[in-house]
Phi, psi and omega in degrees: 000135181268126180243142184280157173293144177234158180294158185289330185292316174301326177295318178297320180298318181294325176296319178294320179298315181299326181294339179286340185291160177295152184305322182291345185280132180294150180301147181297142169294154177305127188262105175204141185304157193300322179230155181289142170271135180295141187299325181289341175281351184245002187302125180080004182285156178171145186257152162241146173254131188233132171285108187295327182294323185252344185080001182287135171283116184278322183201150172218155186278161352279134179199154173223120187205165171239122180266123182300145178300330181295347178286349184234154171284170185297333180246017185293157175242149177253126179272129175255113188240111179245175177291321188251336177213159181209155177195168178246146177245123173279119194291325181295335182226357183061033167292149181252138177228147170057050174286126183216150166270134189282338185085010178300144182303133179192144179302335182255015179304135181254000192255352187073022176082015182239136176306130187227103174293138179246308180247130170290320181198155170226101193246120173271144176256105180272005175052053174095344178279148186227139174281128188230346186286177167299161181262114181267128184223144175226121179240126176212124184053237181263010183262143173225133168231123184224136188214154176208148180237166173205176179303111176083005185208150170213155178222138173233135174241129172242144183210157174234134179274084183225159180281340182197167178115197173271103196232008180200141167199153177241144182229109177269151171220140178230141179295332180275359175075005182275172183279165176239128179274132175246133173246118180257126180239124180289155176296154181222171175072026182243029176061224182291348177271001179292122182286155178213152172276146176211156175275108187296113183293337177295325176282318181304324183289344184241013183304132180094341179283153174259126181228149180139166188294336183265001181286138172254347180209137178285346181262331182239347179089255358286152183296139179198186180301326183246025173215104193237137178281132184284135172234175180299149181229127174260123178240173177234136171204187170217162184294326184274349184228073183297339177282344178284105186224116185223166167207150173296141180227118186233153174229128185055058182212154180239126175281136180273120181289143179240098196291343179269010179246139180205180174287160180301323169258097193309134180247150175231124359283146177280150173284351179052055184227136180274166186281343183228001185220141174228136185236133184223144169252118188250130180296154172299121186090356175280186187223144177226112181215204176208159176232164186227169172062221184300325179298334182283343183234027177266138178275096185234160175293152176295157180294157177288158177276077184240128176236356180220138174049045181291134183263138175293147177247153179296147177293151186236029182307128178095347183256347177248151181286141176242115187266347176069196183210143180289149176232120353284167176292129179302143180304322184291343181269355182281137184278140185212150354287177180291327183229136179289146175268356184266149175292150178286146178288173178296157178303135179287146181289000000 
C-alpha cells in the first residue's frame, strides 16, 4: 500500500495519542491515508472541529490539543468541516456520519461543483467497549489526526481536506487483539447523485490477465510489484457525477461477503457485494479507508499485512495499469439489492 508523506507534527501527535492507550494495546500503525492526495487537489484545504450541539468551534489549524471529555455530552458528535470535504464523528465510538464532498472549486473536483454526500455512515462495532478519554486532535495545513481511547479500545481517524486522492482512514485497536466490524452505508435519497457500488466491467473484462510495466506476458506475468493479475473490482460512483470514482481501501481487513447480492445481470463468480452497503472486519491496528480517482481504478497488488511501524512506499504512477471505468455505468453492472436481507455472519477471527 502506498502512503503519502505527512508532516512531522501529526506524527508526533499520533505518538502521544498512542501513549495514552492501555498497556496491552499494540502501538498504533503509522496513520496516513492509503494513497497520497495530489497537492493541487488540496490547495487551500484545512479543517475546523465543531461541537455540533453548541455550534462552538473547538479547534482550527494549525493546532495540537486535547479536548476534555466533559466538554461534550455522552452522545455528542464532533463536526469535521473542511473546504473540500466534511463529516461528523460520534464521540463514544468514532462512527462517521454524513461524509460529503463540498463541491468547492478545485482542478480535481469530482462533483461538478455541487455538494455531494457519499456515505451516510461508517460504523464500527466495539462490542460494548466505549471511548471515554479526552479527544486528542492535531490539525496542520490540510491534515487531521484525531484519536480517543477507552478501556480496552482506541480509535484514530486521519483525514486530508482535499478534493481527491487518499483522504480518509480509520484505525481501530483492541486490547484483546480481535477484529472490529465496520458497516459502511452509502448516502441515499439524492436522486441521480445517489452513490452506488458496482462491479467495474473494465476489470471484469480482464480478470486473470497480468498487467503492468514489468509484465512480459498477460497470461503468465510473471507476477511482481509492477506486474499484477487483474481481479474483480468494486467501485463507487453516481449517475450525475461520473468523475466521482471511489473504492474502499483496507489494510489487514476482510470484506464480509453478502451472498444474496449480485449484479443486476448476474455474474459468476459474483463479488457478493450489495449496492449500498459494504461490511469489513478490520484487524486491531489495521486500517479502513477509501481512495478516489485514478487510484480507485489502478491494477495494484493488495496491501501488506502490516499493523505496526508500517513504512511508506514510493509512488508508482505510470508503472501499473489503470483500467478506468465506463461512463455511464451499464445497468447490468450495478450491484443489487442495496442492502442484504440476510443476517451478518460471526466476526472473523
